[in-house]
C-alpha positions as CSV (number, residue, x, y, z in Angstrom):
1,M,85.9,80.9,25.7
2,H,84.1,84.0,26.8
3,P,86.8,86.7,27.1
4,D,85.2,88.6,29.9
5,E,84.3,85.7,32.2
6,T,86.2,83.9,34.9
7,F,85.0,81.4,37.5
8,S,86.0,79.6,40.8
9,I,84.6,76.4,42.2
10,S,84.6,75.1,45.7
11,L,83.2,72.0,47.3
12,R,81.2,72.9,50.4
13,I,80.0,70.3,53.0
14,C,77.7,71.0,55.9
15,H,76.6,68.4,58.4
16,P,74.7,68.6,61.7
17,V,76.8,66.0,63.6
18,M,79.7,64.7,61.6
19,P,83.0,66.3,62.7
20,A,84.9,68.4,60.1
21,Q,88.0,66.1,60.4
22,E,85.9,63.1,59.4
23,M,84.7,65.0,56.3
24,I,88.3,66.0,55.5
25,E,89.6,62.4,55.8
26,A,86.7,61.1,53.7
27,V,87.1,63.4,50.7
28,R,90.9,63.4,50.9
29,L,91.2,67.2,50.1
30,E,92.8,70.0,51.9
31,P,90.2,72.4,53.4
32,R,90.3,76.2,53.1
33,I,87.8,76.4,56.0
34,A,87.0,73.7,58.5
35,Q,84.6,74.1,61.5
36,S,83.2,71.4,63.7
37,V,79.8,71.3,65.4
38,G,79.9,72.1,69.1
39,L,83.3,73.9,69.0
40,R,83.5,77.6,69.9
41,R,83.2,80.0,67.0
42,T,86.3,81.8,65.9
43,T,87.3,84.6,63.4
44,P,89.5,83.6,60.4
45,A,92.4,84.9,62.5
46,G,91.6,82.4,65.3
47,E,90.1,84.8,67.8
48,F,87.2,83.5,69.8
49,L,83.7,84.7,69.2
50,D,80.5,84.2,71.2
51,G,78.7,80.9,70.7
52,F,79.4,77.5,69.2
53,Y,79.1,76.1,65.7
54,R,75.6,74.6,65.2
55,A,76.9,72.4,62.4
56,S,80.2,71.2,60.9
57,Y,81.3,73.0,57.7
58,C,84.2,72.5,55.3
59,N,85.1,74.4,52.2
60,F,87.5,72.9,49.7
61,R,88.8,75.1,46.8
62,L,88.7,73.1,43.6
63,V,89.3,75.8,40.9
64,T,90.7,79.2,41.6
65,K,89.7,82.1,39.2
66,A,90.0,80.3,35.9
67,P,89.2,82.0,32.6
68,G,86.2,80.8,30.6
69,R,82.8,79.2,31.4
70,F,82.5,77.0,34.4
71,T,80.2,74.6,32.4
72,E,83.3,73.6,30.4
73,A,85.2,72.6,33.5
74,L,82.3,70.7,35.2
75,A,82.6,67.3,33.5
76,P,86.3,66.9,34.3
77,L,85.7,68.0,37.8
78,L,82.9,65.5,38.3
79,D,85.3,62.8,37.0
80,K,87.7,63.7,39.8
81,L,84.9,63.7,42.5
82,E,83.4,60.3,41.4
83,G,85.5,58.4,44.0
84,N,83.6,60.4,46.8
85,Q,80.1,59.3,45.7
86,S,79.6,57.1,48.7
87,I,80.6,59.7,51.3
88,F,78.5,62.4,49.5
89,R,75.5,60.1,49.5
90,Q,76.1,59.2,53.2
91,I,76.2,62.9,54.1
92,A,73.0,63.6,52.3
93,L,71.2,60.6,53.9
94,T,72.2,61.7,57.4
95,G,71.0,65.3,57.1
96,G,74.0,67.0,55.6
97,R,74.5,68.9,52.3
98,T,77.3,68.7,49.8
99,E,77.5,71.2,47.0
100,L,79.6,72.7,44.3
101,Y,79.7,76.4,44.9
102,V,80.5,78.3,41.7
103,G,81.4,82.0,41.6
104,V,81.1,83.5,38.1
105,F,82.8,86.8,37.4
106,V,81.5,88.7,34.3
107,E,81.6,92.0,32.6
108,G,78.3,92.5,30.8
109,D,75.6,89.9,30.2
110,S,76.1,86.2,30.7
111,G,74.2,83.0,31.1
112,F,74.8,79.2,31.0
113,T,73.1,75.9,30.2
114,L,74.0,72.7,32.1
115,A,74.2,69.6,29.9
116,T,71.8,66.9,30.8
117,D,74.7,64.5,31.5
118,D,76.3,66.9,33.9
119,M,72.9,67.3,35.7
120,R,72.5,63.5,36.0
121,R,76.1,63.1,37.3
122,L,75.5,65.9,39.9
123,A,72.4,64.0,41.1
124,E,74.2,60.6,41.1
125,L,77.0,62.2,43.3
126,S,74.4,63.7,45.6
127,L,75.9,67.1,44.8
128,E,73.9,70.3,44.8
129,L,74.9,73.2,42.6
130,S,75.0,76.8,43.8
131,V,76.0,79.5,41.4
132,E,76.5,83.2,42.2
133,V,77.3,85.7,39.4
134,Y,79.4,88.8,40.3
135,P,79.8,91.9,38.1
């Protein structure tokens, strides 16, 4: 384990027409954020903003600020998400996106390598991988 590195992982789903509630029911996870296409935009506190959501969006927290490298947590996480393969594929085929969003928090230099098997499994699950590194 790298002593100065922590990470968090979220599942993010965006779709042009599928309601957020349908995504939530399909993946059977509790959302941190859920917004449905066509509904009026709101602040996190629930106050109305101008305009309407152009797409549905859900964010599900999977790992909260864990020590170590995210690559070590990836295979077990993919095991847990395998049951959602058909809904992830359906989302992708109908114009949506499903991704694992990884935040990596480091002090100093860092890098990572994804194992070939993890890359294959991400593709089979129709999951994109988005990684942001924060000092």
